[in-house]
N, C-alpha and C positions, 0 to 999 in steps of 0.2 A: 402472781408472776414470779419468774425466776430469771436472774441474770447469769448468763453463761460465763466461762472463763474469758471468752473473747469480748465480753462486755455487751453482748447482744441479749435483748430481753426475749425470753422464751415464753410467749403468752400461752402456749399449749399446756404448760405445767399447772395452770390454775384450774383446768377443767378436770375435776376429780374423776368423773366416770369415763371420760375419754382417754384417760392417762394410763389405762391398764396395758401392759406390754407382756410379751412372753417372759415367763419367770417372775412375773409380778404378783403371783398368788400370795406372797407374804403380806400384801396389803389387806388380805382378808383377816389377818390377825389384828390389824388396826381397827377394822370394822367390829370385830368381836369384842375388842377391848372397850370400844365406845358403848356397846350394849351392856357389857358387864359394869362399867363405871356408872352408867345411867341407872341400871336396876339396883345396884348397891346403894346409891345415894338417895334414890327416891322411894325405895320399898319401905323405908321406915318413917315416912313423913307423918303417919299416924292420924291423918284427918282428911276428909274430902277436900279436893282442890278444884278450883275453877280456872280454866285457861282464858286469858284475854289476849286477843289478836288485834293488830292494827298497824297503821303506817309507821315506819321508822322516821319519816320526814316531817312529822307534825311537831311544831314548836310548843313550848310550855304555855304560851299565851293563847293557843288555839282552844276553842270551846270543847273539842273532843278530847284533848289532852286533859283538861280539867274534869271532864265527865268520866274518863277512865280512872283518874285519880280518885274521884269520889266513890265510884262503884267498888273499886278495889278496897278502899278504906272501909266502907260499910260492910263488905263481905268478910274482910279480915276481922273486924270488930265482932261479927256474928260467929266467928270461929272457923271460917273457911281458909284454906291455903290459896295463894294466888300463884299461877304459873304463867310466864310470858316467854317470848323469844329472847329475852335478855338484852335486847339492844336499846336504841334511843327511841324518841317519839312516844307513841302510845304504850310501848312496852315499858319504857322508863316511868311513865305516868302510873301505870298499874303497879309496878314494883315499888314505886315511891309510896303510893297509897297504902299498900300492905305493910311496908316497913314502918311508916309513921304510926300505924295502928298496932305496932309491935307484933305483927302476925308473921306467918310463914310466907316469904317472898322469894319465889324460885325463878331463876333466869336461865333458860336453855339457849345459850348464845350459839351462833353459827359463824364459823370462819368464812368471811367473804373478802374479795379483793378490794371492796369499797363499801362504804356506808355503815357497816355493822360493827360498831364498837360496843363492848359490854357496858351497860349502865351501872352506876355505883350503888343502886338501891336493893339489889338482890342479896338476901342473906344466905341463900343456897345457890351459888352460881355454878353452872356446869357449861362446859365448852364442847362443841361438836364440829366435826369436819364434814360429816355426811348428813344431808337433809333427811334421808329416809330413816336413819337411826333416831334423829331428833323427833321426827313425826311419831314414831312408835312410842316415845316417852310421853308426848302430849296425849295420845289416845289412851295409853295404859293407865296414866295416873291422874287424868282429869275426869271429873264427874259431870262437867258442863263446859260448854264453849260460849264465849261472848265475843262476837265479831264487831269491832269498831271499824270506821272507815279506813281503807287501806288500798294497796295496789295488788300486783300479781300474787305476791306471797300470801296476802290475806285471802284472796280468792282461792288459791290453791288449798290452803288449810280449811276453808269453809267447805268447798265442794268435796274434798277428800272425806271430811267428817260425814257429810250427807250421803256420800256414796257408801261408806261403811255401814251406816245405819240402814239405808235402803236395801242393801244386799244382805243384811243381817249377819255381817261379819263381826259386829259389836252390838251389845245391848243398847237400845235407844237411850240417848241422854239429851238434856236440854241444849238447844242451839239458839242463841239469842243474837239478833242483829240490832245493834244500837244506832239509831239515827235514820228515821224514815225519809228525811230529805236526801240522804246519800243512797240508801238501799232501795228506795221506792221504785226507781226506774228499772233496776235489775229484777225485782220481784214481779213487776208488771210484765217484763219480757219473759220471765220463766212461766208465768201464767199463760200468756198469749202465744208463745212459741213452743215451749216444752209441753205444757199440760194440754192446751187446746188442740195441739196437733198430734197428741198421743204419744209423745216421747217419755212422759212420766204420767203417773196417775194423780187423780185429785187428792188421794190420801198422802201422797208424797209431799204435798204442800204443808202438811201438819208437822213435818220434821223440824221446822224452824219457826221462830216468832220474831216480829219486828217491834221494837219498843223505843221510847224516847226518855221516859222518866226513870232516873236512877233508882228511885224507891220501888218502882214497879219491877225493875230488873232484879233487885235484891230480894223482894218478896217472892217473885217467881222461883228464884233459886232455892229459897228457904222452903217453899212448898214442895219442890220436886227433888231436892237433894237433901236427904235427912242426915244430920250430923250424928 
């Protein structure tokens, strides 16, 4: 939000994509600079990295917070870098697990008018204004995606990754959904509505796995993403 000289809150200013005006093409340089900063900072990470997605609203006492922490710790101990959205909740848990393991803990934070404050556990913090630039960084520098329970943002990241794999815009990579009690209903719906009614093929169901055991998750990553 922006407050005008008259003291009036201009809510339109927060909507990045709606705020283009005539003569505003200079904004494209800001977009290019975000790409350049992202590429420059991530191109030299020097190891396969795994992205962990999930809710920003989960507290440290939540079982999924602890599970994300454990998975990230074990992956970092095995030599993998960890990439998150850089915010609180699941993202903080994953960055924390990687940092405690003295591993690479990358946080790709996004500027939002609410909710998203960068967590203190990322040892490679980057900040983004535009979601689409940030998504490119996730896709380009992650060798696997782990989806923890979350909201619209988590669903967006999940289905974009599956779409890119399905349409062969990227080489297929492991997509793991952690928590069958959370994801089970969605997976059933995908089978009954998307697959059975012909909107996707049976083979498309192979693009992701549902798991509960952190050891199983780590072992699957180690089998499919070679260091």
